[in-house]
TORKOL-4160 file (C-alpha; in steps of 0.2 Angstrom, whole numbers, padded with zeros to 4 digits, m for minus):
115
<pt num="1" X="m0817" Y="m0494" Z="m0397"/>
<pt num="2" X="m0807" Y="m0483" Z="m0380"/>
<pt num="3" X="m0790" Y="m0484" Z="m0392"/>
<pt num="4" X="m0800" Y="m0474" Z="m0405"/>
<pt num="5" X="m0807" Y="m0460" Z="m0393"/>
<pt num="6" X="m0789" Y="m0457" Z="m0388"/>
<pt num="7" X="m0781" Y="m0457" Z="m0404"/>
<pt num="8" X="m0796" Y="m0445" Z="m0409"/>
<pt num="9" X="m0793" Y="m0435" Z="m0396"/>
<pt num="10" X="m0774" Y="m0435" Z="m0400"/>
<pt num="11" X="m0776" Y="m0431" Z="m0415"/>
<pt num="12" X="m0784" Y="m0414" Z="m0410"/>
<pt num="13" X="m0774" Y="m0410" Z="m0396"/>
<pt num="14" X="m0758" Y="m0410" Z="m0408"/>
<pt num="15" X="m0762" Y="m0393" Z="m0419"/>
<pt num="16" X="m0769" Y="m0387" Z="m0402"/>
<pt num="17" X="m0751" Y="m0388" Z="m0394"/>
<pt num="18" X="m0743" Y="m0383" Z="m0411"/>
<pt num="19" X="m0754" Y="m0367" Z="m0412"/>
<pt num="20" X="m0750" Y="m0364" Z="m0393"/>
<pt num="21" X="m0729" Y="m0368" Z="m0396"/>
<pt num="22" X="m0730" Y="m0356" Z="m0413"/>
<pt num="23" X="m0735" Y="m0342" Z="m0402"/>
<pt num="24" X="m0722" Y="m0343" Z="m0387"/>
<pt num="25" X="m0708" Y="m0354" Z="m0396"/>
<pt num="26" X="m0691" Y="m0346" Z="m0397"/>
<pt num="27" X="m0678" Y="m0341" Z="m0384"/>
<pt num="28" X="m0684" Y="m0323" Z="m0383"/>
<pt num="29" X="m0703" Y="m0324" Z="m0383"/>
<pt num="30" X="m0709" Y="m0331" Z="m0366"/>
<pt num="31" X="m0693" Y="m0319" Z="m0358"/>
<pt num="32" X="m0700" Y="m0303" Z="m0369"/>
<pt num="33" X="m0715" Y="m0306" Z="m0358"/>
<pt num="34" X="m0710" Y="m0311" Z="m0342"/>
<pt num="35" X="m0701" Y="m0294" Z="m0345"/>
<pt num="36" X="m0715" Y="m0281" Z="m0347"/>
<pt num="37" X="m0723" Y="m0289" Z="m0331"/>
<pt num="38" X="m0715" Y="m0277" Z="m0323"/>
<pt num="39" X="m0722" Y="m0263" Z="m0333"/>
<pt num="40" X="m0723" Y="m0254" Z="m0350"/>
<pt num="41" X="m0703" Y="m0252" Z="m0356"/>
<pt num="42" X="m0698" Y="m0243" Z="m0371"/>
<pt num="43" X="m0687" Y="m0252" Z="m0384"/>
<pt num="44" X="m0670" Y="m0250" Z="m0378"/>
<pt num="45" X="m0676" Y="m0253" Z="m0361"/>
<pt num="46" X="m0684" Y="m0272" Z="m0366"/>
<pt num="47" X="m0664" Y="m0273" Z="m0375"/>
<pt num="48" X="m0657" Y="m0267" Z="m0362"/>
<pt num="49" X="m0666" Y="m0280" Z="m0351"/>
<pt num="50" X="m0666" Y="m0295" Z="m0363"/>
<pt num="51" X="m0646" Y="m0294" Z="m0363"/>
<pt num="52" X="m0638" Y="m0303" Z="m0379"/>
<pt num="53" X="m0656" Y="m0299" Z="m0391"/>
<pt num="54" X="m0650" Y="m0290" Z="m0405"/>
<pt num="55" X="m0663" Y="m0276" Z="m0409"/>
<pt num="56" X="m0666" Y="m0285" Z="m0425"/>
<pt num="57" X="m0673" Y="m0299" Z="m0418"/>
<pt num="58" X="m0681" Y="m0289" Z="m0405"/>
<pt num="59" X="m0691" Y="m0281" Z="m0419"/>
<pt num="60" X="m0697" Y="m0295" Z="m0425"/>
<pt num="61" X="m0702" Y="m0305" Z="m0408"/>
<pt num="62" X="m0709" Y="m0290" Z="m0404"/>
<pt num="63" X="m0721" Y="m0288" Z="m0419"/>
<pt num="64" X="m0725" Y="m0307" Z="m0420"/>
<pt num="65" X="m0733" Y="m0304" Z="m0400"/>
<pt num="66" X="m0743" Y="m0289" Z="m0407"/>
<pt num="67" X="m0749" Y="m0302" Z="m0421"/>
<pt num="68" X="m0755" Y="m0313" Z="m0409"/>
<pt num="69" X="m0763" Y="m0299" Z="m0396"/>
<pt num="70" X="m0750" Y="m0302" Z="m0382"/>
<pt num="71" X="m0741" Y="m0286" Z="m0382"/>
<pt num="72" X="m0747" Y="m0268" Z="m0391"/>
<pt num="73" X="m0737" Y="m0253" Z="m0394"/>
<pt num="74" X="m0745" Y="m0236" Z="m0383"/>
<pt num="75" X="m0737" Y="m0221" Z="m0391"/>
<pt num="76" X="m0736" Y="m0206" Z="m0378"/>
<pt num="77" X="m0739" Y="m0187" Z="m0384"/>
<pt num="78" X="m0721" Y="m0185" Z="m0384"/>
<pt num="79" X="m0719" Y="m0197" Z="m0398"/>
<pt num="80" X="m0712" Y="m0211" Z="m0385"/>
<pt num="81" X="m0717" Y="m0229" Z="m0389"/>
<pt num="82" X="m0719" Y="m0240" Z="m0376"/>
<pt num="83" X="m0724" Y="m0258" Z="m0378"/>
<pt num="84" X="m0737" Y="m0265" Z="m0364"/>
<pt num="85" X="m0741" Y="m0283" Z="m0361"/>
<pt num="86" X="m0758" Y="m0285" Z="m0364"/>
<pt num="87" X="m0772" Y="m0291" Z="m0352"/>
<pt num="88" X="m0771" Y="m0307" Z="m0367"/>
<pt num="89" X="m0754" Y="m0312" Z="m0359"/>
<pt num="90" X="m0761" Y="m0316" Z="m0343"/>
<pt num="91" X="m0770" Y="m0331" Z="m0353"/>
<pt num="92" X="m0753" Y="m0337" Z="m0353"/>
<pt num="93" X="m0749" Y="m0336" Z="m0335"/>
<pt num="94" X="m0753" Y="m0354" Z="m0330"/>
<pt num="95" X="m0744" Y="m0361" Z="m0345"/>
<pt num="96" X="m0728" Y="m0352" Z="m0339"/>
<pt num="97" X="m0731" Y="m0356" Z="m0323"/>
<pt num="98" X="m0729" Y="m0375" Z="m0327"/>
<pt num="99" X="m0715" Y="m0371" Z="m0340"/>
<pt num="100" X="m0704" Y="m0365" Z="m0324"/>
<pt num="101" X="m0708" Y="m0377" Z="m0312"/>
<pt num="102" X="m0706" Y="m0393" Z="m0325"/>
<pt num="103" X="m0689" Y="m0381" Z="m0331"/>
<pt num="104" X="m0684" Y="m0382" Z="m0309"/>
<pt num="105" X="m0690" Y="m0399" Z="m0307"/>
<pt num="106" X="m0677" Y="m0405" Z="m0324"/>
<pt num="107" X="m0662" Y="m0396" Z="m0316"/>
<pt num="108" X="m0665" Y="m0405" Z="m0302"/>
<pt num="109" X="m0666" Y="m0418" Z="m0309"/>
<pt num="110" X="m0653" Y="m0419" Z="m0320"/>
<pt num="111" X="m0640" Y="m0412" Z="m0305"/>
<pt num="112" X="m0646" Y="m0425" Z="m0294"/>
<pt num="113" X="m0640" Y="m0440" Z="m0308"/>
<pt num="114" X="m0622" Y="m0432" Z="m0310"/>
<pt num="115" X="m0619" Y="m0433" Z="m0294"/>
């Protein structure tokens, strides 16, 4: 009976994990969210902060983040567009903290194995 309960729970967990990964997966999305932690930025400022990202990729990633409510565009009176990290992005705080912690521990584990 316990195996059945676990299987049912696992089946419901996989789609939830896939949803999360869909939102934050890829090389740039987490980096963009982190870059906006320091404050609102213009497109070119973001591109300079994230060295190596093309304008096309940045534009697409910002659209995805905007669609999912993590980032929004703010248009100033002079027409300047700023990208703003929304409060909803804070709901990823623990997820990102755990990703960073796991990455640090994994890197250390790999280094220790190489020695």
